[in-house]
C-alpha positions in Angstrom: -270.9 12.6 34.3 -271.1 16.3 34.2 -271.0 18.0 30.6 -269.5 21.3 30.0 -268.4 22.9 26.1 -269.0 26.3 25.0 -266.8 29.7 23.6 -266.1 32.9 25.4 -263.8 35.6 22.7 -260.5 37.3 23.0 -259.5 40.0 20.5 -257.4 38.8 18.8 -254.9 41.1 20.0 -254.5 39.6 23.9 -254.2 36.3 22.4 -250.6 35.2 23.5 -251.1 36.6 26.6 -253.6 34.9 27.4 -252.7 31.8 26.6 -250.4 30.7 29.4 -252.9 32.1 31.6 -254.8 29.5 30.1 -252.3 26.7 30.2 -252.3 27.4 34.3 -255.5 27.1 34.8 -255.4 24.2 32.1 -253.0 21.8 34.7 -254.5 23.4 38.4 -257.9 21.8 36.9 -256.7 18.9 36.0 -255.4 18.5 39.6 -259.0 18.9 40.7 -260.7 15.8 41.8 -263.2 14.4 39.8 -261.7 16.6 37.1 -262.0 14.2 33.4 -261.3 16.4 31.1 -260.9 20.6 30.8 -259.7 21.7 27.7 -259.2 25.1 25.5 -258.7 25.1 21.7 -258.6 28.5 20.0 -261.0 28.3 16.6 -258.8 27.3 13.3 -260.9 29.5 10.9 -262.0 32.7 13.8 -258.7 33.4 15.8 -260.0 35.2 18.9 -263.2 32.4 19.4 -262.0 30.0 22.1 -263.7 26.5 22.5 -264.2 24.7 25.8 -264.4 21.9 26.5 -265.3 19.6 30.2 -265.5 16.1 31.7 -266.6 16.5 35.2 -267.5 13.3 38.0 -270.7 14.9 38.7 -272.5 18.5 39.4 -270.5 18.1 43.6 -267.1 18.5 42.1 -268.0 21.3 39.2 -269.9 23.3 41.8 -266.5 22.9 43.7 -264.0 23.6 40.6 -265.5 27.2 40.3 -264.9 28.4 44.7 -260.5 27.4 44.1 -258.9 29.9 44.2 -257.7 29.2 40.5 -261.2 29.7 38.8 -261.6 32.9 41.8 -257.9 34.2 40.2 -258.9 33.6 36.8 -261.3 35.0 36.4 -259.8 38.3 37.6 -257.3 37.5 35.0 -258.8 37.1 32.0 -261.4 40.5 32.6 -257.6 42.2 31.9 -257.7 40.5 28.7 -261.0 41.5 27.7 -262.4 38.3 27.6 -266.1 38.6 26.1 -269.2 36.9 24.7 -268.5 33.8 27.6 -271.2 31.1 25.9 -270.5 28.0 28.8 -274.2 24.9 28.4 -273.9 22.1 30.9 -275.3 18.7 29.9 -275.4 15.2 32.5 -274.5 12.2 30.1 -275.4 8.9 30.6 -271.2 7.7 30.9 -271.9 4.3 29.6 -274.0 5.2 27.0 -272.9 4.3 23.2 -273.6 6.3 19.8 
């Protein structure tokens, strides 16, 4: 399993405008083959900080995700609203492991 964790920042005055765009990309991504989880969450203490959490079946599914039309549109949309400080990390996990 591939896990993607990260954060991005959106100017607080653009949060309401970007919400429907995030909802649209979340719905489209959750319908993709190999997507297990895809979520954005606004930080409680820092309103311009958006947390990203994703789970993918494998690296092939994640790579295919970046080639979809909705991701290309999302890249253009988010640029218009000043998204900045994008910090994303990708991890490989043994989904059967327990902590």
